[in-house]
Structures are given as structure tokens and as C-alpha cells.
C-alpha positions in Angstrom: 48.9 105.4 87.8 52.0 104.6 89.4 54.2 107.3 91.4 57.3 107.4 93.2 58.2 109.8 96.1 61.5 111.6 96.4 62.6 109.5 99.3 61.9 106.1 97.3 64.0 107.4 94.2 67.0 108.5 96.5 66.9 105.1 98.1 67.3 103.3 94.8 69.9 106.0 93.5 72.3 107.0 96.2 73.4 103.3 96.9 74.9 103.3 93.5 75.5 107.1 93.0 78.3 107.3 96.0 80.3 104.0 95.1 80.0 105.2 91.6 81.6 108.5 92.3 84.7 106.8 94.1 85.1 104.1 91.3 85.2 107.1 88.8 87.7 109.1 90.7 89.8 106.0 90.8 89.8 105.5 86.9 90.8 109.2 86.8 94.0 109.2 88.6 95.3 105.5 88.4 97.7 104.4 85.9 96.7 102.4 82.9 93.0 102.8 83.6 93.3 106.7 83.3 95.0 106.5 79.7 94.0 109.2 77.3 93.3 106.1 74.8 90.2 105.0 77.2 87.3 107.1 76.1 85.6 109.0 78.9 82.2 107.3 78.0 83.7 104.0 78.5 85.3 104.9 81.9 81.9 106.4 83.1 80.1 103.1 81.9 82.6 100.7 83.6 82.6 103.0 86.8 78.9 102.4 87.2 78.9 98.6 86.1 81.3 98.2 89.0 79.2 100.2 91.4 76.2 98.3 90.3 77.7 94.9 90.7 79.5 95.8 94.0 76.0 96.1 95.6 75.4 92.6 96.3 78.4 92.2 98.6 78.2 95.6 100.1 76.3 96.3 103.6 73.4 98.4 103.6 74.3 101.9 102.8 72.9 105.3 104.6 70.5 106.8 102.5 71.8 110.4 101.9 69.8 112.5 99.4 71.7 114.7 96.8 69.9 117.9 98.4 70.8 116.7 101.9 73.4 119.1 103.8 75.9 116.2 103.8 75.6 115.5 100.3 78.5 117.6 99.4 80.8 116.4 102.6 79.9 112.9 101.3 80.9 113.7 97.6 84.1 115.0 98.2 84.8 112.0 100.6 84.2 109.6 97.7 86.4 111.5 95.3 89.1 112.1 97.6 89.2 108.2 98.4 89.1 107.5 94.8 91.9 109.8 93.8 94.0 108.7 97.0 93.9 104.9 95.6 94.8 106.0 92.1 97.8 108.2 93.7 99.2 105.2 95.7 99.2 103.2 92.6 100.9 106.1 90.9 103.4 106.1 93.6 104.4 102.4 93.0 105.2 103.6 89.3 107.2 106.5 90.7 109.2 104.4 93.0 110.2 102.1 90.2 110.9 105.0 87.5 112.9 106.4 90.5 115.3 103.5 90.1 115.5 103.9 86.5 116.8 107.5 87.3 119.4 106.2 89.4 120.6 103.5 87.2 120.5 106.1 84.2 122.7 108.4 86.2 125.2 105.7 87.1 125.4 104.7 83.3 125.7 108.4 82.2 122.6 108.4 80.2 120.6 110.9 82.3 121.4 113.4 79.6 119.4 111.4 77.1 116.1 113.0 78.3 112.9 113.6 76.5 109.4 114.9 77.2 107.2 112.6 78.7 103.6 113.4 77.8 102.0 111.5 80.5 103.7 113.5 83.6 104.3 116.7 81.6 108.0 116.5 82.6 111.4 115.5 81.3 112.2 112.0 81.7 115.5 110.1 81.0 115.7 107.0 78.8 116.3 104.5 81.4 113.6 105.8 83.7 110.9 105.5 80.8 112.1 102.0 80.1 111.6 101.0 83.7 108.1 103.2 83.9 107.2 101.1 80.4 108.1 97.6 81.7 106.2 98.4 85.1 103.2 99.2 83.0 103.7 95.9 81.1 104.2 94.0 84.6 101.1 95.9 86.0 98.8 94.7 83.5 100.3 90.9 83.3 99.9 90.9 87.3 96.4 92.0 87.2 97.2 95.2 89.1 94.3 96.9 87.0 91.8 94.2 88.8 93.6 94.7 92.2 92.6 98.3 92.0 89.1 97.7 91.4 89.0 94.8 94.4 90.6 97.5 96.6 88.2 100.3 95.6 85.4 97.8 96.5 86.8 96.7 99.7 87.5 100.4 100.7 83.6 100.8 101.0 83.9 98.4 104.0 86.8 99.9 105.3 85.8 103.5 105.0 82.0 103.3 104.4 80.1 106.3 102.6 79.0 108.9 105.2 81.9 108.1 107.8 83.9 110.9 109.6 86.5 112.4 107.1 89.0 113.1 109.9 88.8 109.3 110.6 89.3 108.6 106.7 92.4 111.2 106.5 94.3 109.5 109.6 94.0 105.8 108.7 94.7 106.1 105.0 98.5 107.2 105.9 99.1 108.7 102.5 101.8 111.2 104.4 104.1 107.6 104.8 103.9 107.0 100.9 106.4 109.5 100.1 109.5 107.6 101.8 108.3 104.4 99.7 109.5 106.2 96.6 113.1 106.5 98.0 113.2 103.2 99.9 112.1 101.1 97.1 113.7 102.9 94.2 117.0 102.3 96.0 116.2 98.7 96.6 115.3 98.1 93.2 118.3 100.0 91.6 120.9 98.7 94.3 122.0 95.7 92.0 122.6 98.1 89.2 124.6 100.3 91.2 126.6 97.7 92.7 127.7 96.7 89.3 128.5 100.0 88.0 130.5 101.3 91.1 132.6 98.0 90.6 133.4 99.0 86.9 134.2 102.7 88.1 136.5 101.1 90.7 138.2 98.9 87.9 138.5 102.0 85.8 140.2 104.0 88.4 142.8 101.2 89.3 143.3 100.8 85.3 143.9 104.7 85.0 146.6 104.3 87.9 148.3 101.3 86.7 148.5 102.5 83.2 148.0 106.3 83.0 148.8 106.2 79.3 145.1 104.8 78.8 142.7 107.6 78.6 139.9 106.7 81.1 137.4 109.1 79.5 138.1 107.2 75.8 137.0 103.8 77.4 135.1 104.8 80.5 131.8 105.5 78.9 131.4 102.7 76.3 132.6 100.4 78.9 130.2 101.6 81.5 127.4 101.6 79.0 128.0 98.1 78.0 128.0 96.8 81.8 124.8 98.8 82.2 123.0 97.4 79.3 124.3 93.8 80.4 123.2 94.5 84.2 119.5 95.7 82.7 119.2 92.5 80.9 120.1 90.3 84.1 118.1 92.6 86.8 114.9 93.4 84.8 113.6 89.9 85.4 113.8 90.5 88.9 111.7 93.2 88.9 108.5 91.2 89.4 108.9 90.9 93.2 109.7 94.2 94.3 106.6 95.4 92.0 104.1 92.7 93.7 105.3 94.0 97.2 104.4 97.7 96.3 101.5 96.7 94.8 100.5 94.7 98.0 100.9 98.0 99.8 97.8 99.4 98.0 95.1 97.1 99.7 96.9 97.2 102.8 96.1 100.8 103.4 92.8 100.9 101.9 91.3 97.5 102.4 92.4 97.4 106.2 94.6 94.3 106.0 
């Protein structure tokens, strides 16, 4: 009769189980991959498949049994790293949506807000348009594959069982908040410049021809200029998005 000891079973299971937790945490928080349209069973099965396939390229993993005193800390570490990768990807989306909010504010369309079920908050029309465009570009640019590549590479950068304080100090998540405003303003700057020019022209017209009511022509002119500017600047969204996506492997893959 063939028998197996607990140590042998743990030596077979744990090298897959701990990476599986990290990948599953990524699928729970990352945009597109965590969509409600993707069944939970599909996410669990795909996470297990990725963790299994990644074994060939990973260094030898420490055997940490599930009843070991370090098991809880290691499990929390894997979940935190996976969630952090997904959070960084969401910050990329938030930066672009921030640009849409700024553009909508200049166009006067921020009053046209509606409930966003993905975030549970109110979102403006232009902000959601930028968000949906970013989601499409994310898929076209293979952003989902970049996230999977990053979570596998993070197993080299932040191996299982490493000191959690080292992981927290090298992920630099506290620096990501500034990226929302920096890249959001950078993306929205062309549209802000166009709309500021239109507003300056309206101001000059109201001084030269006081009989012209600026409020009667201001909103249609600003809205028309904004829509034309969106048609011109949206094709330029690819390069800033690529720069933002490249920040993810820079943080978690140790580039």
C-alpha cells in the first residue's frame, strides 16, 4: 500500500498554494480581471493554472506547511502583494478618469453625473468616457497579460516567506497617490489649454460687443470646442497609458 506523509504532501502542495493566493488576490482587485461578468470559479481556476504553470520558472520555494506558525503571516503577505498589484492598476485607471473629470469641469459637463456601479460613486460623463476608453486600451495593449507577468515576476522580487517589512518598504505604494494628479493633469492639459483659449475669446467678445450675451453662446461654444478637442486628443491617450502601465512592473518586478 502506497502511503504519503504530511511533509511530502506539504512539499507538493505549498509551492503552488502560496503563489495561487497571490494570483487570486490580483484577480480580486485588478480592473477587467475582477469584473462581475467573470465567474468566481473561472478566476479561481485561472489563478490555479497560472500558479501551476509558473512553477517551471520559479526558484525553489520554501516549504511552509499550512499548520506552521508562519502560515498566517505568509498568507497575509501573498494577499497584500496581490491586492497591491491590482490597486496599482486601478490607480492607472483613476489617473485617466481624473483627467476626464478635469476636462468635464472645463466643458461644463460635470453636472451630468450618474451612478457608477463599478466604484459605487457618482461619476461624470466625460470621466466615464475616459474610463471606458482606458479599459478598451488596457485590453488592446495586453495590460491583462502585463499584470499576470508582473505577479509572476513578483515571486522573484518578493519571494514567499520574506520579511514583510522589506516588502512594505520596497513596494513604495505611498508614492502612487501623487501619480493620479500628476498624470491626470498631464493627460488633461491639452484640453484645458483649448478650453481656456475659448473662454478667453468669449471674454474678449463680451468686452468688444457687450450686446452679445456671453452665457447664451458660451456653453454651446465651449461644449462644441470640447467635443472637437476630445476627438483630437483621445488618439493621443495611448502613450501616457503605456507609461502608466510600465510603472507596475517597475515597482513589483524590480526593474
